[in-house]
Structures are given as structure tokens and as C-alpha cells.
C-alpha positions, 0 to 999 in steps of 0.5 A: 142262339140256334143251338137252344133249338136242339135242347130238350125241355127238362121241366116247366112251371106256371105261375097261375094267378086265380081270378074270380069271374067278377074280378073281386077277391073272395074273402069270407066264410064259405057257406055250407062248409063249416069252418072254411074261410077263404082269402084268395082269387086276387089274380095279378093284384094279389101283391097290391091287395095283400095288405088290405085283404089280410087286414079284412080277413083278420078282422072277420076271423076274430069278429072285429068290425071290418075297416071296409064293407066286406060284402063285395068279397063275400063268397056267397055271391057265387051261390046261385039264388043266395040273397046277400041281404038276408044275412 
């Protein structure tokens, strides 16, 4: 369709899928920011991981025992020098 080459761009969109450096989502309370809870960074697997992430987030938010170990998803893993074992 050579005629399309003559058309101008009227808009653009990008479906950014944020991914963490270690490939694991971030689910938990953010240290040093009172009241901030994050559940994100799933990248392209967000649809697949959504159900489990939502369950884990809900359990953490209401203080229930989580169905799985939440430590691999803890936001503090990105805080330099923070010792996860101290919690």
C-alpha cells in the first residue's frame, strides 16, 4: 500500500509493561513512605500473574497469613544495604 507512505502520523501509543531488574514483581509496603503499598512490575506476565498477585496483595493489606512467601516480591530488595532478614 504505497499510498500509506504519504499519510502523516496523527497519534502514537505505547503499551509500556514495566519490569523490575530481577524479573520479579513488586508486592508489598514501600519502606520510608508511610502508607504506600505497591503491586506492579509484572512486565508481560501481568495477566498471568494477576490472580496470584492480587491474592497476595490482599492478604498482606489486611494482615492475613499469605498463601506464599512474599519476601521475593518485597520492595525493600531494591534498597541498597537493607537486610531482609531483619524484619
